[in-house]
VEXDREN-2710 file (C-alpha; in Angstrom, 1 decimal):
% VEXDREN-2710
k/r/px/py/pz
1/MET/42.0/44.0/117.3
2/LEU/39.5/41.2/117.5
3/LYS/42.1/39.0/119.2
4/ASN/42.8/41.6/121.8
5/THR/39.0/42.0/122.5
6/TRP/38.6/38.3/122.8
7/ILE/41.5/38.1/125.4
8/LEU/40.0/41.0/127.3
9/ILE/36.6/39.2/127.4
10/ASN/38.3/36.0/128.7
11/TRP/40.1/37.9/131.4
12/ILE/36.9/39.6/132.5
13/GLY/35.2/36.2/132.6
14/ILE/38.0/34.7/134.7
15/ILE/37.9/37.6/137.2
16/THR/34.1/37.4/137.4
17/VAL/34.0/33.7/138.0
18/SER/36.8/33.9/140.6
19/PHE/35.1/36.7/142.5
20/GLY/31.8/34.7/142.4
21/CYS/33.6/31.6/143.7
22/TYR/35.2/33.6/146.5
23/LYS/31.8/35.1/147.5
24/LEU/30.2/31.6/147.4
25/MET/32.9/30.1/149.5
26/HIS/32.6/32.9/152.0
27/PHE/28.8/32.3/152.1
28/PHE/29.2/28.6/152.8
29/ILE/31.8/29.2/155.6
30/SER/29.3/31.6/157.2
31/ILE/26.6/28.9/157.0
32/ILE/28.8/26.3/158.5
33/PHE/29.9/28.6/161.3
34/ALA/26.2/29.4/162.0
35/LEU/25.2/25.7/162.0
36/LYS/27.9/25.0/164.6
37/PHE/26.6/27.7/166.7
38/ILE/23.0/26.5/166.4
39/THR/23.9/22.9/167.3
40/LEU/25.5/23.9/170.6
41/PRO/23.6/22.9/173.8
42/PRO/20.9/25.3/175.1
43/ASP/21.9/28.6/176.7
44/SER/20.9/27.3/180.2
45/ASN/23.9/25.1/180.1
46/LEU/26.3/27.8/178.8
47/ILE/25.8/30.8/181.0
48/TYR/28.6/30.3/183.5
49/ASP/30.0/28.0/186.0
50/SER/27.5/28.2/189.0
51/SER/30.3/27.3/191.4
52/PHE/31.3/31.0/191.6
53/ASP/29.6/34.4/191.7
54/ILE/30.4/36.4/188.6
55/ARG/30.1/39.6/190.6
56/GLY/32.5/38.3/193.3
57/GLU/35.6/40.1/192.0
58/VAL/33.9/43.4/191.0
59/ILE/34.9/46.3/193.2
60/SER/34.4/50.0/193.2
61/VAL/37.4/52.3/192.4
62/PRO/37.8/56.0/191.4
63/ASN/38.0/56.9/187.8
64/PHE/41.4/58.3/186.6
65/LYS/40.0/61.7/185.6
66/THR/36.6/62.2/187.2
67/LYS/37.4/60.5/190.5
68/GLU/33.9/59.1/190.4
69/GLN/33.4/55.5/191.6
70/MET/33.4/52.9/188.8
71/ASP/33.3/49.1/188.6
72/PHE/36.6/47.2/188.2
73/VAL/37.5/43.6/188.3
74/PHE/40.3/42.8/190.8
75/ASN/41.7/39.2/190.9
76/THR/44.3/38.3/193.5
77/GLN/45.3/35.0/191.8
78/ILE/47.8/36.9/189.6
79/TYR/49.9/37.7/192.6
80/GLN/49.2/34.5/194.5
81/LEU/50.5/32.5/191.5
82/GLY/53.6/34.7/191.1
83/CYS/52.6/35.9/187.6
84/ASP/54.0/39.3/188.3
85/THR/57.5/37.7/188.6
86/MET/57.4/35.9/185.2
87/PRO/60.1/37.3/182.9
88/ASN/57.7/37.3/179.9
89/VAL/55.1/39.3/181.8
90/LYS/57.7/41.8/183.1
91/PHE/58.9/42.2/179.6
92/TRP/55.5/43.2/178.2
93/ARG/55.0/45.6/181.1
94/SER/58.2/47.3/180.0
95/ILE/57.0/47.5/176.4
96/MET/53.7/48.9/177.5
97/ASN/55.6/51.8/179.2
98/LEU/58.2/52.3/176.5
99/HIS/57.9/55.1/174.0
100/LYS/57.5/54.2/170.3
101/ASP/60.9/55.7/169.5
102/SER/62.6/53.0/171.5
103/ALA/62.8/49.3/171.3
104/LEU/64.2/46.3/173.3
105/PHE/66.4/43.5/172.0
106/ASN/65.2/40.3/173.6
107/THR/65.2/36.5/173.3
108/PRO/61.9/35.1/172.2
109/ASN/61.4/32.2/174.7
110/ASP/62.0/33.9/178.0
111/ARG/61.9/37.6/176.8
112/ASN/65.2/38.3/178.5
113/VAL/66.1/42.0/177.7
114/LEU/69.5/42.2/176.1
115/SER/69.7/45.8/175.1
116/LYS/67.7/49.0/174.5
117/ALA/67.8/50.8/171.2
118/HIS/66.6/54.0/169.7
119/ILE/64.7/53.2/166.5
120/ARG/66.3/56.0/164.4
121/SER/69.8/54.9/165.4
122/TRP/69.1/51.3/164.6
123/GLU/67.4/52.0/161.2
124/GLY/70.4/54.1/160.3
125/LEU/72.7/51.0/160.4
126/ASP/73.3/48.9/157.3
127/ILE/72.7/45.1/157.3
128/THR/76.3/44.2/158.2
129/GLN/76.3/46.6/161.1
130/LYS/73.0/45.2/162.4
131/SER/74.3/41.7/162.1
132/CYS/77.5/42.5/163.9
133/TYR/75.6/44.2/166.8
134/LYS/73.4/41.1/167.3
135/ASP/76.5/38.9/167.2
136/SER/78.0/41.1/169.9
137/LEU/74.9/40.6/172.0
138/ARG/75.1/36.8/171.6
139/ASN/78.8/36.8/172.7
140/TRP/78.1/39.1/175.7
141/TYR/75.2/36.9/176.9
142/CYS/76.9/33.6/176.0
143/LEU/74.1/32.7/173.5
144/SER/74.6/30.2/170.6
145/ASP/75.5/31.6/167.2
146/SER/72.0/30.6/165.9
147/ALA/70.1/32.1/168.8
148/ARG/67.2/34.3/167.7
149/ILE/67.2/37.9/168.9
150/LEU/64.1/40.0/168.5
151/LEU/63.6/43.8/168.5
152/THR/60.3/44.8/170.0
153/ASN/59.1/48.4/169.7
154/GLY/57.7/50.4/172.6
155/LYS/53.9/50.5/172.7
156/SER/53.0/53.1/175.3
157/PHE/51.0/55.0/172.7
158/PHE/48.8/52.0/172.2
159/TYR/48.3/50.8/175.8
160/ASP/46.5/53.9/177.0
161/PHE/44.9/52.4/180.1
162/GLU/43.5/55.7/181.2
163/LYS/41.3/55.8/178.1
164/ALA/40.5/52.1/178.3
165/SER/39.5/52.3/182.0
166/ALA/36.7/54.7/181.0
167/ASN/34.9/51.7/179.4
168/PHE/35.4/49.2/182.2
169/HIS/32.2/50.1/184.0
170/LYS/30.0/49.6/180.9
171/GLY/31.9/46.5/179.7
172/ILE/31.7/44.8/183.1
173/ASN/28.0/45.4/183.5
174/ASP/27.2/44.5/179.8
175/PHE/28.9/41.1/180.3
176/ILE/27.2/40.5/183.7
177/ALA/23.8/41.4/182.0
178/ASN/24.5/38.6/179.5
179/GLY/25.5/36.2/182.3
180/VAL/29.2/36.2/181.5
181/ASP/32.2/36.5/183.8
182/PRO/33.1/40.2/183.7
183/TRP/36.8/39.4/184.0
184/TYR/36.8/38.8/180.3
185/ALA/35.3/42.2/179.5
186/GLN/38.1/44.0/181.3
187/ALA/40.8/41.7/179.9
188/ILE/39.6/42.4/176.3
189/LEU/39.2/46.1/176.8
190/MET/42.8/46.4/178.2
191/ILE/44.6/44.8/175.2
192/GLU/42.4/44.8/172.1
193/SER/41.8/48.4/171.4
194/PRO/42.7/50.4/174.6
195/ASN/43.6/53.7/172.9
196/LYS/40.9/54.2/170.2
197/LEU/38.6/52.4/167.9
198/GLN/40.6/50.9/165.1
199/LYS/40.6/48.1/162.5
200/SER/43.2/45.3/162.7
201/ASN/45.0/43.9/159.6
202/ALA/42.7/40.9/159.8
203/GLY/39.6/43.1/159.7
204/ALA/38.6/43.0/163.4
205/TYR/37.0/46.2/164.6
206/GLY/35.6/47.9/167.7
207/SER/36.4/47.9/171.4
208/PHE/36.2/44.1/171.4
209/GLN/37.9/43.6/168.0
210/LEU/35.2/41.5/166.4
211/MET/35.4/40.0/162.9
212/LYS/32.5/40.8/160.6
213/ASP/31.1/37.2/160.5
214/VAL/31.2/36.9/164.3
215/ALA/29.4/40.3/164.7
216/ARG/26.7/39.3/162.3
217/LEU/26.3/35.9/163.9
218/PHE/25.3/37.6/167.1
219/GLY/22.9/40.0/165.5
220/LEU/25.0/43.1/164.7
221/LYS/24.6/44.9/161.5
222/VAL/27.8/45.2/159.4
223/ASN/27.4/46.5/155.9
224/LYS/28.4/49.4/153.6
225/HIS/26.2/51.8/155.6
226/ILE/26.5/50.8/159.2
227/ASP/28.9/48.9/161.4
228/GLU/27.5/48.2/164.8
229/ARG/30.9/47.0/166.0
230/ALA/31.5/50.7/166.8
231/ASP/28.5/50.6/169.1
232/PHE/30.0/49.7/172.5
233/ASP/27.0/48.0/174.1
234/ARG/26.1/46.0/170.9
235/SER/29.7/45.0/170.5
236/ALA/29.9/44.0/174.2
237/TYR/26.8/41.8/173.7
238/ALA/28.4/40.0/170.7
239/ALA/31.7/39.6/172.5
240/SER/30.2/38.2/175.6
241/SER/27.9/35.9/173.6
242/LEU/31.0/34.6/171.7
243/ILE/32.7/33.8/175.0
244/LYS/29.6/32.2/176.5
245/LYS/28.4/30.2/173.6
246/ILE/31.6/29.2/171.8
247/CYS/34.8/30.0/173.6
248/ILE/34.0/28.6/177.0
249/PRO/32.2/25.4/175.7
250/LYS/34.9/24.7/173.2
251/THR/37.6/25.2/175.9
252/ARG/35.7/22.7/178.1
253/GLU/35.6/20.2/175.2
254/ILE/39.4/20.5/174.6
255/LEU/40.1/19.9/178.3
256/ASP/37.7/17.0/178.4
257/SER/39.4/15.4/175.4
258/LEU/42.8/15.8/177.3
259/GLY/41.3/14.2/180.4
260/ILE/41.6/17.4/182.4
261/THR/38.8/17.7/184.9
262/ASN/38.1/19.0/188.4
263/TYR/38.7/22.7/187.8
264/LYS/36.7/25.9/188.4
265/GLU/36.1/28.3/185.6
266/ASN/37.2/31.3/187.6
267/GLU/40.7/29.9/187.9
268/LEU/43.2/32.2/186.2
269/TRP/44.7/29.5/183.9
270/PHE/41.2/28.6/182.6
271/ARG/40.3/32.2/181.9
272/LEU/43.6/32.7/180.0
273/LEU/43.0/29.6/178.0
274/VAL/39.5/30.9/177.0
275/MET/41.2/34.2/176.0
276/HIS/43.5/32.3/173.7
277/SER/40.4/30.7/172.1
278/TYR/38.8/34.2/171.7
279/HIS/42.0/35.4/169.9
280/ALA/43.3/32.4/167.9
281/GLY/40.1/30.2/167.7
282/ALA/39.5/27.1/169.6
283/GLY/40.6/24.8/166.8
284/ASN/44.1/26.4/166.7
285/VAL/44.3/26.3/170.5
286/LYS/43.4/22.6/170.5
287/ARG/46.1/21.8/168.0
288/ALA/48.7/23.7/170.0
289/LEU/47.7/21.9/173.3
290/PHE/47.7/18.5/171.6
291/SER/51.2/19.1/170.4
292/PHE/52.4/18.7/174.1
293/LYS/49.3/17.1/175.7
294/PRO/49.1/18.5/179.2
295/THR/47.6/16.2/181.9
296/GLU/46.8/18.9/184.4
297/GLY/45.0/22.2/184.4
298/ASN/47.2/24.9/185.9
299/MET/49.4/27.8/185.0
300/ASN/52.1/25.4/183.7
301/LEU/49.8/24.6/180.9
302/ILE/49.7/28.3/180.0
303/TYR/53.4/28.8/180.4
304/THR/54.1/25.8/178.0
305/LEU/51.6/27.3/175.5
306/TRP/53.8/30.5/175.4
307/ARG/56.6/28.3/174.0
308/THR/54.4/26.3/171.7
309/GLU/54.3/27.0/168.0
310/THR/52.1/25.4/165.4
311/LYS/51.0/26.3/161.8
312/LYS/48.3/28.8/163.0
313/PHE/49.5/29.4/166.6
314/LYS/52.5/31.6/166.4
315/SER/54.0/34.6/168.1
316/ALA/50.9/36.7/168.3
317/SER/48.9/33.8/169.8
318/GLN/51.7/32.9/172.2
319/ASN/51.9/36.5/173.4
320/TYR/48.2/37.0/173.9
321/SER/47.8/35.8/177.5
322/GLN/51.1/37.3/178.4
323/LEU/49.7/40.7/177.4
324/VAL/46.6/40.1/179.4
325/LEU/48.6/39.4/182.6
326/ALA/50.9/42.4/181.9
327/ALA/48.0/44.7/181.3
328/MET/46.2/43.6/184.5
329/LEU/49.3/44.3/186.6
330/GLU/49.7/47.7/185.0
331/VAL/46.1/48.6/185.6
332/ASN/46.2/47.3/189.2
333/GLU/49.2/49.5/189.8
334/LYS/47.5/52.6/188.3
335/PHE/44.4/52.0/190.4
336/GLY/46.6/51.6/193.5
337/LEU/45.5/48.0/194.0
338/ALA/48.9/46.3/193.6
339/PRO/50.7/45.3/196.8
340/LYS/53.1/48.1/197.6
341/SER/56.1/45.8/197.8
342/LEU/55.5/44.9/194.1
343/ILE/55.0/48.3/192.6
344/ILE/58.7/49.3/192.5
345/GLU/60.7/46.7/190.6
346/GLU/64.4/46.7/189.8
347/LYS/64.9/47.7/186.2
348/PRO/66.7/45.1/184.0
349/LYS/70.3/45.8/183.2
350/GLU/70.6/47.0/179.6
351/THR/73.5/47.5/177.2
352/GLN/72.7/50.7/175.4
353/LEU/73.0/50.8/171.6
354/ARG/75.7/53.3/170.7
END
């Protein structure tokens, strides 16, 4: 009996010490993160690139339901650069319009759609049948025996742009009030939490999907009793501050270290790169870029990033700017801003799963 009690006491001690170490480590990480923020240059140098007007792309459009005029960011570069024709972007647009009961078989690099499947039918197959079906797709499309084939579920329930658009006006003006390019506000609102407030697996929460430490860093209260990440305006302030004081300066530093200069911060590729820093963290973006060391700042840098994988820059990180572009094209179409010749697209040929 005494022995069992002693073992129990030892285990309690181990658990207590481990928990204490975890909390202490968490505290020091927060301090380091705060110190990095404090040592950044003064705000006057971080507001935005003065070479462009941050209100320049804000236009007035009617709300989906109320038909009242609302602010909206419309950027023509997405069409001028041919982003609407990119297979990866077209793929994600298909996923955004696909019901959750369906899924698309596709190749990971170019997101070429191989087949459409009904989830229940697919899940009813055993391992051998699934393997045989994928082999048949490889044979049909002349792919190598080792070629990866992904199955991506429909996400129309998640990408509810009608609900997301209701917050565009507030988000755009909150970012402008903080001296930040409102393009970022709309981009985040379209893909982070467009259907409802929810918490990610990593613990991010709110319309701008902020982590606890980031929210606290910019003055938001997050504790057992209150979580200001649910407050739209407070969350918008923290998100815009994160972009202004960390994401944009760190992205500049990365480009400087690569010798990439002579660019404007309203160029689409730069904005998308900042969004990658917002999602994956600037350090992870830097490691991904240095794995192929681009020499020019343009959309080719972004396209190469889509195919680049490092330890902490994997599928979700690669897909992030693809989702931004796809969501922008979808929203432009819903608001009637897309060129008419681009609205109706030929549907990809698909082999139905039988």
